[in-house]
C-alpha positions as MATLAB code, in Angstrom:
seq = 'MAAFRRFGLVTVGLSSIFALVPATAAHAVEPMINMKVLLVSDGSTATDAIAAAMDSEGIPYQKVDLTSPGRPVINAAFLADRMGAADRAKFQGVILPNANPFTNPSEMSALVDYERRFGIRQISAYVYAYPDVGLNYPEYAGPLDGMTATMSPGGPFPYLAGQVPFDDESPVAAETWGYLATPLPNDPATGKSFQPLLTMPIPNSANQGVVAGVYTHDGRSELVVTAAANPNQRQFQMISHGLLTWLTKGVHFGYDRNYFALHVDDVFGDDTRWNAEYNCTPASDCPPGVPETGIRMTPDDVNAAVQWTNTSGFTLDFYYNGGGSAVYAAEHGGTDPLLPSLKANKAKFRWANHTYTHPYLGCAQDFSVNPWRCATNAQGQIVWTTRATIEDEINRNKQFATQHGLPLDTTELVTGEHSGLFLQPRQPVDNPNLAPALNNTGVKWIGSDASRDPVQRAVGNAATVPRYPMNIFYNVATVADEVDEYNWIYNSRADGGSGICEDNPATTTCIPPLDPATGWTGHILPIEVRNGLRHVLGGLPWPHYAHQSNLTGDRLAYQVLDQIFAQYRSLYAANTPIVNLRTSAIGAELKRMAAWRQAVQADQVSGYIQGGVVFVDAPDTLDVPLTAPNGTRVPNLLNLGSSPFGTAYAGELSAYQRAALLQPIKLLLP';
ca = [
       0.218   -0.033    0.119;
       1.368    3.470   -1.023;
       2.348    5.447    1.844;
       2.671    9.917    2.300;
       6.569    9.919    2.518;
       7.789   13.158    3.825;
      11.391   13.311    4.781;
      11.302    9.645    5.342;
       8.300    9.660    7.862;
       4.432    8.731    7.330;
       2.210   11.327    7.950;
      -1.515   11.095    9.004;
      -4.039   13.224   10.522;
      -4.326   13.007   14.002;
      -8.171   11.275   13.812;
      -6.386    9.000   11.380;
      -3.988    8.058   14.156;
      -6.654    7.775   17.049;
      -9.195    5.742   14.316;
      -6.160    3.056   14.487;
      -5.688    2.754   18.153;
      -6.595   -0.674   19.261;
     -10.301   -0.842   20.593;
     -10.873   -0.777   24.501;
     -13.416   -3.212   25.819;
     -16.059   -0.756   25.997;
     -15.780    0.493   22.429;
     -16.142   -1.783   19.387;
     -13.875   -1.020   16.240;
     -15.828   -0.105   13.172;
     -15.175   -2.306   10.106;
     -12.948   -1.227    7.257;
     -14.480   -1.070    4.143;
     -12.116   -1.075    1.165;
     -12.900    0.954   -1.912;
     -12.550   -1.204   -4.299;
     -15.465   -3.429   -6.327;
     -15.499   -6.941   -7.080;
     -16.473   -7.647  -10.632;
     -17.406  -11.301  -11.279;
     -17.621  -12.021  -15.131;
     -18.349  -14.759  -17.199;
     -17.708  -13.040  -20.382;
     -21.309  -11.683  -20.920;
     -21.557   -8.246  -22.252;
     -23.543   -7.089  -19.198;
     -20.535   -7.215  -16.978;
     -18.424   -6.100  -19.664;
     -20.550   -2.892  -19.706;
     -20.253   -1.994  -16.057;
     -16.686   -2.784  -16.606;
     -16.575    0.086  -19.042;
     -18.615    2.518  -17.004;
     -16.069    1.659  -14.085;
     -12.975    2.506  -16.288;
     -14.689    5.550  -17.620;
     -15.440    7.009  -14.298;
     -12.189    5.505  -12.498;
     -13.601    3.237  -10.437;
     -10.960    0.598   -9.024;
     -11.980   -3.115   -9.367;
     -10.916   -6.593   -9.233;
     -11.958   -8.728  -11.969;
     -12.769  -12.719  -11.406;
     -13.236  -14.246  -14.863;
     -15.171  -17.480  -14.330;
     -14.079  -19.102  -17.542;
     -10.592  -18.713  -16.400;
      -8.840  -22.069  -14.464;
      -6.244  -20.029  -12.694;
      -9.005  -17.874  -11.046;
      -9.137  -17.115   -7.290;
     -11.455  -19.129   -5.256;
     -14.248  -16.845   -3.957;
     -13.978  -17.750   -0.370;
     -14.200  -15.904    3.211;
     -10.568  -15.274    2.850;
     -10.718  -13.726   -0.515;
     -13.418  -11.621    0.649;
     -12.419  -10.137    4.146;
      -9.282   -9.926    6.585;
      -8.425   -8.208    9.649;
      -6.438   -4.907   10.118;
      -5.212   -4.447   13.575;
      -8.194   -4.398   15.489;
     -10.802   -3.729   12.867;
     -12.551   -6.321   10.234;
     -11.804   -5.127    6.958;
     -13.811   -5.955    3.909;
     -11.891   -6.057    0.745;
     -14.891   -4.793   -1.558;
     -17.432   -2.298   -1.406;
     -19.637   -3.792   -3.845;
     -20.230   -6.799   -5.703;
     -21.095   -7.308   -9.352;
     -22.344  -10.651  -10.460;
     -23.430  -11.425  -14.322;
     -26.803  -12.920  -12.727;
     -28.063  -13.791   -9.363;
     -25.927  -16.996   -8.998;
     -23.253  -17.724  -11.533;
     -21.600  -20.157   -9.696;
     -21.048  -23.977  -10.219;
     -19.636  -24.444   -6.651;
     -22.431  -23.393   -4.175;
     -19.647  -22.839   -1.287;
     -18.472  -19.368   -3.229;
     -22.274  -18.066   -3.653;
     -22.632  -18.776    0.140;
     -19.348  -16.797    0.792;
     -20.728  -14.012   -0.908;
     -23.767  -14.125    0.999;
     -22.104  -14.276    4.319;
     -19.975  -11.129    3.308;
     -22.706   -9.188    1.943;
     -24.751   -9.778    5.211;
     -21.750   -9.233    7.545;
     -20.538   -6.116    6.419;
     -23.614   -4.690    4.548;
     -22.150   -4.976    1.080;
     -24.552   -4.308   -2.030;
     -24.788   -6.482   -5.125;
     -25.638   -6.010   -8.823;
     -26.921   -8.915  -10.957;
     -25.985   -7.319  -14.147;
     -28.585   -9.857  -16.207;
     -31.421  -11.840  -14.837;
     -34.073  -13.915  -16.187;
     -37.305  -12.618  -13.824;
     -38.394  -15.281  -11.609;
     -39.072  -15.533   -8.001;
     -35.579  -15.996   -6.708;
     -34.738  -12.452   -7.548;
     -37.864  -10.780   -6.136;
     -40.077  -11.132   -9.326;
     -42.861  -12.887  -10.949;
     -42.095  -14.943  -14.076;
     -41.822  -12.657  -17.368;
     -45.206  -11.476  -19.195;
     -43.185  -10.167  -21.708;
     -39.808  -11.817  -23.321;
     -38.123  -10.199  -26.222;
     -36.841   -7.038  -27.658;
     -37.243   -3.970  -25.973;
     -35.936   -1.958  -29.020;
     -37.672    1.480  -29.218;
     -39.424    1.133  -25.668;
     -39.206    3.848  -22.975;
     -38.429    2.925  -19.334;
     -39.629    5.332  -16.820;
     -37.388    6.030  -13.395;
     -39.215    5.467   -9.924;
     -38.927    8.877   -7.579;
     -36.089    8.653   -4.926;
     -34.016    6.015   -7.112;
     -30.095    6.487   -7.548;
     -30.801    8.498  -10.852;
     -31.117   12.080   -9.902;
     -29.339   13.109  -12.511;
     -31.865   11.921  -15.046;
     -34.979   13.875  -16.098;
     -37.150   10.838  -15.840;
     -37.368    8.807  -19.060;
     -34.712    6.123  -20.234;
     -35.549    5.426  -24.063;
     -34.180    2.179  -25.384;
     -31.891    2.301  -28.603;
     -33.725    1.140  -32.107;
     -31.107    1.843  -34.405;
     -31.681   -1.135  -36.931;
     -34.730   -1.892  -38.473;
     -34.244   -5.625  -39.030;
     -32.146   -6.652  -35.834;
     -32.914   -6.915  -31.992;
     -30.551   -4.676  -30.022;
     -31.657   -5.390  -26.531;
     -33.671   -8.305  -25.386;
     -35.418   -8.062  -21.883;
     -37.862   -9.744  -19.561;
     -40.881   -7.675  -18.368;
     -42.274   -8.697  -15.039;
     -44.078   -7.222  -12.170;
     -42.658   -7.458   -8.253;
     -43.699  -10.262   -5.968;
     -45.703   -8.421   -3.056;
     -43.633   -7.588    0.040;
     -43.273   -9.849    2.741;
     -42.462   -8.017    6.258;
     -42.274  -11.159    8.003;
     -39.548  -12.439    6.373;
     -37.855   -9.214    5.434;
     -38.377   -9.544    1.621;
     -39.250   -6.480   -0.397;
     -38.810   -5.271   -4.172;
     -38.000   -1.584   -4.928;
     -38.429   -1.091   -8.580;
     -35.613    1.605   -9.947;
     -36.945    1.748  -13.831;
     -40.127    0.314  -15.051;
     -41.696    0.016  -18.530;
     -45.135   -0.560  -20.101;
     -45.488   -4.392  -20.508;
     -46.753   -4.985  -24.232;
     -50.216   -6.121  -24.502;
     -50.656   -5.897  -20.660;
     -51.871   -3.105  -18.305;
     -48.750   -3.708  -16.006;
     -45.534   -2.095  -15.528;
     -42.742   -4.318  -15.779;
     -39.143   -4.120  -13.971;
     -36.280   -3.254  -15.967;
     -34.310   -2.360  -12.961;
     -34.742   -3.014   -9.000;
     -33.583   -3.489   -5.807;
     -34.563   -7.028   -4.095;
     -33.973   -6.767   -0.208;
     -33.812  -10.577    1.085;
     -31.603  -12.357    3.282;
     -30.498   -9.394    5.062;
     -28.701   -8.050    2.000;
     -29.359   -5.786   -1.269;
     -29.643   -6.888   -4.613;
     -30.105   -4.533   -7.650;
     -31.305   -6.816  -10.571;
     -31.449   -5.683  -14.221;
     -33.717   -7.749  -16.637;
     -32.308   -6.158  -19.549;
     -29.344   -7.014  -21.458;
     -26.835   -4.262  -22.013;
     -23.582   -2.886  -23.882;
     -21.568   -0.188  -23.185;
     -22.161    1.850  -26.372;
     -26.166    1.785  -25.722;
     -27.539    5.068  -24.743;
     -30.085    3.292  -22.250;
     -26.871    1.861  -20.380;
     -25.000    5.096  -20.640;
     -27.500    6.843  -18.892;
     -28.083    4.542  -16.072;
     -24.751    2.838  -15.652;
     -23.390    5.881  -13.269;
     -26.541    5.518  -11.155;
     -26.148    1.546  -10.577;
     -22.705    2.412   -9.371;
     -23.625    5.005   -7.026;
     -26.178    2.651   -5.505;
     -23.574   -0.128   -5.167;
     -21.026    2.139   -3.739;
     -23.797    3.598   -1.459;
     -22.594    7.040   -3.219;
     -18.829    7.220   -1.937;
     -16.214    5.959   -4.299;
     -13.100    6.564   -6.331;
     -13.652    8.220   -9.496;
     -15.329   11.360  -11.552;
     -17.912   11.419  -13.782;
     -18.733   14.186  -16.133;
     -20.546   14.501  -19.587;
     -18.600   16.653  -21.992;
     -18.893   18.590  -25.309;
     -16.661   20.656  -27.615;
     -16.997   21.870  -30.861;
     -13.724   22.913  -32.638;
     -14.386   25.074  -35.907;
     -11.338   24.790  -37.925;
     -10.232   27.122  -41.216;
     -11.895   29.966  -39.781;
     -10.580   33.039  -42.041;
     -10.093   30.406  -44.454;
     -11.844   29.278  -47.796;
     -13.036   25.622  -48.202;
     -13.024   24.132  -51.653;
     -16.283   23.303  -52.547;
     -17.415   19.672  -53.413;
     -18.241   19.573  -57.282;
     -21.391   17.252  -57.759;
     -21.098   16.695  -61.575;
     -17.518   15.182  -61.132;
     -18.249   13.860  -57.908;
     -14.899   15.261  -56.479;
     -12.979   18.259  -54.698;
     -11.166   20.448  -57.080;
      -7.467   21.064  -56.280;
      -7.679   17.698  -54.537;
      -9.173   14.902  -56.451;
     -10.538   16.298  -59.418;
      -9.253   16.193  -63.242;
      -7.235   19.221  -64.221;
      -9.473   21.652  -65.729;
     -12.594   21.228  -63.130;
     -13.322   24.856  -61.786;
     -12.632   25.620  -58.204;
     -15.178   27.566  -56.056;
     -14.721   28.265  -52.285;
     -16.832   28.485  -49.340;
     -16.094   31.177  -46.773;
     -18.012   32.429  -43.608;
     -19.246   36.089  -44.108;
     -20.167   38.715  -41.665;
     -24.162   37.534  -41.531;
     -22.873   34.072  -40.726;
     -20.937   35.653  -37.687;
     -24.138   37.654  -36.782;
     -25.748   34.080  -36.768;
     -22.929   32.469  -34.866;
     -23.118   35.068  -32.292;
     -26.789   34.867  -31.901;
     -26.805   31.072  -31.561;
     -24.258   31.117  -28.856;
     -26.235   33.821  -27.038;
     -29.195   31.732  -27.246;
     -27.675   28.216  -26.525;
     -25.098   29.147  -23.903;
     -22.509   26.971  -25.571;
     -19.125   28.614  -26.713;
     -17.495   27.539  -30.138;
     -13.891   27.100  -30.272;
     -12.643   28.417  -33.595;
      -9.318   27.347  -35.200;
      -8.118   30.112  -37.316;
      -5.978   30.411  -40.178;
      -4.967   34.626  -40.454;
      -3.503   33.843  -43.677;
      -6.737   32.914  -45.195;
      -7.705   36.917  -44.384;
      -4.730   38.403  -45.964;
      -5.359   36.299  -49.280;
      -8.964   37.343  -49.397;
      -7.800   40.904  -48.636;
      -5.375   40.855  -51.367;
      -7.869   39.560  -53.867;
     -10.727   41.841  -53.238;
      -9.325   45.387  -53.181;
      -7.261   45.256  -49.770;
     -10.276   44.657  -47.381;
     -11.723   41.233  -45.615;
     -15.269   42.165  -44.154;
     -15.103   39.224  -42.178;
     -12.014   40.195  -40.187;
     -13.979   43.564  -38.779;
     -16.933   41.406  -38.143;
     -15.288   38.664  -35.939;
     -12.997   41.100  -33.868;
     -16.075   42.852  -33.068;
     -17.255   39.665  -31.665;
     -14.310   38.143  -30.368;
     -15.292   37.582  -27.023;
     -18.045   35.632  -27.863;
     -15.724   32.619  -29.251;
     -12.280   30.682  -28.122;
      -9.524   31.413  -30.410;
      -6.675   28.713  -31.182;
      -4.219   28.450  -33.778;
      -4.778   26.652  -37.052;
      -1.407   27.641  -38.742;
      -1.393   30.664  -40.940;
      -1.648   29.468  -44.439;
      -3.026   25.653  -43.584;
      -0.368   23.985  -45.232;
       0.365   20.385  -45.038;
       3.476   20.200  -42.482;
       4.304   16.079  -42.728;
       6.187   14.719  -45.488;
       6.457   16.502  -48.969;
       3.511   14.829  -50.830;
       4.198   12.889  -54.294;
       0.917   13.029  -56.123;
       2.110   11.094  -58.987;
       0.375    8.265  -57.684;
      -3.169    7.885  -55.907;
      -3.281    7.936  -52.950;
      -0.758   10.205  -52.802;
       2.939    8.828  -50.936;
       5.688   10.852  -49.120;
       8.535   11.818  -51.604;
      12.036   10.990  -51.294;
      15.110   12.432  -52.088;
      18.008   10.648  -54.462;
      19.269    8.573  -51.403;
      15.702    7.466  -50.872;
      15.003    9.228  -47.752;
      11.696   10.880  -46.922;
      11.527   14.469  -47.599;
      10.241   16.259  -44.563;
       8.427   19.992  -43.920;
      11.348   21.914  -42.400;
      11.363   22.787  -38.517;
      11.510   26.662  -39.936;
       8.547   26.410  -41.738;
       6.280   24.951  -39.120;
       7.568   27.542  -36.545;
       7.014   30.329  -38.990;
       3.366   28.851  -39.805;
       2.930   28.998  -35.855;
       4.676   32.421  -35.194;
       3.006   34.124  -38.008;
      -0.407   33.405  -36.991;
       0.310   34.285  -33.490;
       1.500   37.735  -34.723;
      -2.314   37.846  -36.421;
      -3.759   37.251  -33.296;
      -1.576   39.955  -31.589;
      -2.052   42.488  -34.169;
      -5.925   42.175  -34.115;
      -6.362   41.620  -30.514;
      -7.743   37.726  -30.723;
      -7.705   36.170  -27.310;
      -5.066   33.273  -28.179;
      -3.993   30.508  -25.876;
      -0.779   30.226  -27.456;
      -0.188   26.700  -25.781;
      -3.121   25.106  -28.382;
      -2.477   24.137  -31.879;
      -4.306   22.139  -34.433;
      -2.545   21.661  -37.843;
      -3.961   21.695  -41.330;
      -5.703   18.191  -41.486;
      -3.615   17.105  -38.508;
      -0.168   17.119  -40.596;
       3.249   16.515  -38.862;
       1.311   13.734  -36.989;
       2.006   10.452  -38.569;
      -0.647    9.359  -41.053;
      -0.970    5.618  -41.473;
       0.140    3.994  -43.786;
       1.310    6.693  -45.970;
       3.436    8.827  -43.442;
       3.802    6.133  -40.394;
       5.681    8.459  -38.155;
       5.590   12.013  -36.983;
       7.643   14.294  -38.831;
      10.871   14.501  -37.044;
      11.068   18.302  -37.570;
       7.311   18.590  -35.410;
       8.512   18.265  -31.756;
      11.297   20.709  -31.705;
       9.090   23.246  -33.629;
       6.532   22.878  -30.791;
       8.963   22.791  -28.068;
      10.409   26.371  -29.569;
       6.877   27.901  -30.024;
       5.704   26.706  -26.464;
       2.701   24.386  -27.821;
       1.769   22.330  -24.986;
      -1.599   20.745  -26.697;
      -1.945   19.577  -30.251;
      -5.148   18.361  -31.935;
      -4.959   14.746  -33.166;
      -7.855   12.658  -35.384;
      -8.752   10.350  -33.174;
      -9.976    8.093  -35.562;
      -6.365    7.354  -36.537;
      -4.670    8.486  -33.363;
      -6.831    8.080  -30.461;
      -4.320    7.749  -27.378;
      -2.901   10.935  -25.652;
       0.701   11.014  -26.263;
       3.802   13.080  -26.196;
       5.100   15.090  -29.303;
       7.954   16.922  -27.761;
       6.961   18.811  -24.703;
       3.259   18.733  -25.986;
       0.558   16.371  -25.536;
      -2.008   15.392  -28.131;
      -5.594   15.680  -27.763;
      -7.816   13.251  -29.770;
     -10.641   14.794  -31.608;
     -13.882   13.372  -32.553;
     -14.488   13.944  -36.849;
     -17.920   14.700  -37.834;
     -19.294   13.366  -40.535;
     -20.158   16.991  -41.978;
     -17.723   17.241  -44.847;
     -15.514   20.006  -44.740;
     -16.195   20.803  -48.618;
     -19.950   21.179  -48.116;
     -22.418   24.174  -47.001;
     -25.653   23.272  -48.538;
     -27.872   20.039  -47.616;
     -27.781   19.332  -51.286;
     -23.782   18.764  -51.582;
     -23.655   16.762  -48.358;
     -26.262   14.404  -49.289;
     -24.615   14.255  -52.870;
     -21.135   13.493  -51.491;
     -22.485   11.491  -49.163;
     -24.433    9.159  -51.368;
     -21.219    9.135  -53.717;
     -19.003    7.726  -50.911;
     -21.626    5.004  -49.333;
     -23.245    4.060  -52.257;
     -22.124    1.131  -54.380;
     -20.908    1.285  -57.775;
     -24.294   -0.165  -59.166;
     -25.983    2.403  -57.311;
     -23.946    5.090  -59.024;
     -21.714    5.664  -55.995;
     -17.842    5.452  -55.722;
     -17.642    1.752  -54.582;
     -15.425    2.935  -51.451;
     -17.849    1.103  -49.222;
     -17.752   -2.061  -51.263;
     -13.730   -1.835  -51.370;
     -13.627   -1.259  -47.646;
     -16.669   -3.430  -45.827;
     -14.951   -3.414  -42.725;
     -14.950    0.035  -42.177;
     -17.646    1.208  -44.603;
     -21.102    0.132  -45.124;
     -22.913    0.549  -48.233;
     -26.569    2.212  -48.103;
     -29.166    2.726  -50.985;
     -29.111    6.110  -52.241;
     -30.348    9.024  -50.488;
     -33.041   11.376  -51.482;
     -31.611   14.705  -52.014;
     -34.807   16.019  -50.447;
     -34.828   14.083  -47.405;
     -31.503   12.121  -47.206;
     -30.219   14.794  -44.746;
     -33.215   15.095  -42.228;
     -34.163   11.239  -42.609;
     -30.385   10.151  -42.556;
     -27.432   11.683  -41.879;
     -28.687   14.086  -39.743;
     -29.993   11.668  -37.041;
     -26.736    9.566  -37.327;
     -24.655   12.393  -36.496;
     -27.106   13.623  -33.702;
     -26.778    9.881  -32.149;
     -22.937    9.618  -32.465;
     -22.463   12.873  -31.136;
     -24.888   12.239  -27.979;
     -23.187    9.007  -27.343;
     -20.295   10.809  -27.244;
     -21.230   13.404  -24.643;
     -22.587   10.177  -22.462;
     -19.402    8.029  -23.201;
     -16.947   10.106  -20.231;
     -14.192   11.292  -22.681;
     -13.732   14.760  -22.888;
     -12.754   14.871  -26.413;
     -13.878   17.751  -28.469;
     -15.416   17.303  -31.671;
     -14.334   19.096  -34.937;
     -16.257   20.751  -38.139;
     -15.370   23.303  -40.275;
     -16.231   26.857  -40.999;
     -17.892   26.083  -44.072;
     -20.206   23.881  -41.819;
     -21.498   27.481  -40.452;
     -22.242   28.944  -43.693;
     -24.600   28.396  -46.561;
     -27.485   25.876  -44.815;
     -25.095   26.025  -41.694;
     -25.489   22.406  -41.116;
     -23.554   22.141  -37.681;
     -25.826   24.241  -35.951;
     -28.612   21.622  -36.917;
     -26.756   19.132  -35.364;
     -25.811   20.681  -32.183;
     -29.379   22.215  -31.603;
     -30.516   18.459  -31.804;
     -27.760   16.969  -29.506;
     -28.635   19.406  -27.126;
     -32.382   19.020  -27.088;
     -32.357   15.543  -26.625;
     -29.735   15.678  -24.058;
     -32.295   18.573  -22.234;
     -34.823   15.803  -22.751;
     -32.949   13.174  -20.906;
     -30.808   14.931  -18.113;
     -31.661   16.988  -15.369;
     -30.397   20.667  -14.962;
     -28.160   19.594  -11.985;
     -26.154   17.672  -14.991;
     -25.139   20.100  -17.406;
     -22.753   19.524  -20.403;
     -19.240   20.375  -19.433;
     -17.748   22.590  -22.416;
     -13.522   22.868  -22.143;
     -11.247   24.285  -24.278;
      -8.760   22.441  -25.813;
      -5.806   23.091  -22.925;
      -8.345   22.120  -20.156;
      -9.291   19.101  -22.074;
      -5.556   17.968  -22.464;
      -5.144   18.399  -18.642;
      -8.082   16.337  -17.824;
      -6.992   13.575  -20.050;
      -3.622   13.485  -18.481;
      -4.975   13.500  -15.216;
      -7.527   10.552  -16.041;
      -4.338    8.775  -17.511;
      -2.305    9.077  -14.297;
      -5.163    8.151  -12.132;
      -5.258    4.582  -14.283;
      -1.801    4.248  -14.085;
      -1.745    4.668  -10.274;
      -4.317    2.419   -9.823;
      -2.775   -0.322  -12.110;
       0.307   -0.168  -10.381;
      -1.386   -0.276   -6.816;
       0.067    2.944   -5.622;
      -3.590    3.894   -4.177;
      -5.698    2.553   -1.415;
      -8.497    3.703    0.086;
     -11.408    2.720    2.834;
     -14.295    4.009    4.719;
     -14.682    3.326    8.394;
     -17.034    5.155   10.838;
     -18.422    7.569    8.422;
     -14.714    8.787    7.205;
     -12.862    8.248    4.030;
      -9.257    7.696    4.416;
      -7.219    7.528    1.182;
      -3.413    6.784    0.795;
      -2.060    7.876   -2.186;
       1.284    9.763   -3.776;
       1.190   13.127   -2.720;
       1.867   14.253   -6.513;
      -1.503   12.587   -7.580;
      -4.598   14.095   -8.259;
      -7.568   11.261   -6.668;
     -10.965   11.594   -8.062;
     -13.490   11.250   -5.389;
     -17.303   11.353   -5.534;
     -19.308   11.442   -2.429;
     -22.923   12.468   -0.873;
     -24.008   15.849   -0.785;
     -22.856   17.140    2.939;
     -19.506   15.456    2.720;
     -16.861   17.883    4.418;
     -12.811   18.035    4.136;
     -11.182   18.390    7.567;
      -9.004   21.381    7.688;
      -5.183   21.084    8.564;
      -4.841   18.917   11.900;
      -8.388   18.333   12.076;
      -9.449   22.175   13.140;
     -12.745   22.397   11.746;
     -13.585   21.305    8.299;
     -14.724   22.674    4.650;
     -17.199   21.544    1.821;
     -15.957   19.010   -0.157;
     -15.832   19.233   -4.045;
     -18.232   20.243   -6.579;
     -22.104   19.642   -7.189;
     -22.824   17.686  -10.217;
     -25.616   14.790  -10.945;
     -27.475   15.194   -7.386;
     -23.749   14.753   -5.483;
     -20.461   15.996   -4.822;
     -17.031   15.017   -6.519;
     -13.839   16.346   -7.037;
      -9.827   15.657   -7.531;
      -8.079   16.047   -4.219;
      -4.345   15.771   -3.323;
      -2.493   14.912   -0.446;
      -0.446   17.600    1.266;
       1.912   17.741    4.122;
       0.562   16.653    7.669;
      -3.080   16.570    5.673;
      -3.535   13.435    4.003;
      -6.938   12.766    1.795;
      -9.847   12.405    4.014;
     -13.493   12.676    3.675;
     -16.047   13.396    6.563;
     -19.173   11.824    5.491;
     -22.649   13.433    5.978;
];
């Protein structure tokens, strides 16, 4: 177990010392409850889904794989021991794939005794409805796709608005199977009772069927779920935090937020418009001679962006190319009307560097072949964009911001097309000149494309921030062009498309041609909204990115954002707002998450609950994520009074805490 080491000594708060003094005959010692969850898995998606939720929040757990021949046997010694004068429960909650997954009855008996002894709760992740779990036999067994559950008052979901709709993404495949049944009558004589947490109408019945509920029996509490789940389903993403809150009685390691940010690339730039006649983008993949038409925001689009920001309360990140303004002015009599419009409204947006002229900053590109490849010199070595060029692009754009008073965070950068970072298979490594250039220009956070570079990593002194690509194309501003290009990419050759979907079946699915009149609202928009909302609920703070072309014309980006936010508001209570961070804060959050995961995996962190107090043992350089009920407090230095703990979110309190000299991490529960 890690210790608080200061000058070779272990330092603890005074109350910690008193808490570890052996009990006298008159005072029994409260048991210690370790802050770790026991996950017993049989490889089913239900337990995998809960594991993913714990990984997302940062809740430590020990997994016992029932299919592994070398797994530990679950017995009394595995579950509990003693620490000094105190009995210690090694796990604060138990998750099973069903109500009794063991072939050896003694293991279930050991768990039952353990849960009774320490008051430990159990989740049975996916059960058939029958009397042993407090339910009558099912009145309905089948798909729950498109059905809606309702949460019961007073349950562990105070962050939800009340309704939990179940996904129905496929018209032909069943996505969620479940068993709907009514609870057995409560039996006060035996102490058996059932509290529904989520219910939905049973088809062809007047009754409400249980989807999730707490069965109290045999001196213990068991939360049973009668619907299958996987970690990507919206309904599971919605309820998973509540399940874990119930399991841990609201006290656990971990930090949960719903994040969303949108980067708008190429501001001041001019994105080349898709050519529907030739099915290509001029100056990119069109035959020679195809005319090029640009897409560029106007002052009217700036006014619309300001109005949308004021209405939505959401701040957009503008990744700008100052050289685009200079080029436009040079081609239009020396003036650029977009520049004064954006300057006048600069405070409405967050500004970040996208390089001055948006060049490709990786290898020199050889377009004599399709797809292009990295050019090489006479010695066969890759020709790279120079460090001086990269630095010049970064610095000139910073100078543009200074000249025009844009409130720039100079530590943030996204290069054009994420260039300079590796691009498999054509450019398998980063441009070796990129890291030194970032170091010299003070860049700490560089955006990467999450679809090809999803893990935060170091690039010199900087760290990557993966960004979700939105499937609104950079080269379109209208519904007509978006649907036309979408059809070209996702239609088979027989249907008039490119056949890309046929050539890459593992990554792209062919679809029938979309109707130009309804393809956007009936197909593309709902998919983008669904994917965006799934990311919001997924626990990662990765930003999304679109382009300035999507804020002009039909202003497609706002249509996506408006529906994401409207759906979110219909699902979540006001106490759980979307958290909108800029890139530097997102990067720091990703680093903090990674440091916590590494510390847990290295067994550098432990914690326990004893007598209404949380004690944490962790390195004093580590930010420790903690979640606790409202009313929790933090003792002041030497326990002289206390202060409120954490920040309110989702009906509880949470924060990252760090140990200090003479002040280890400790929480006083209400």
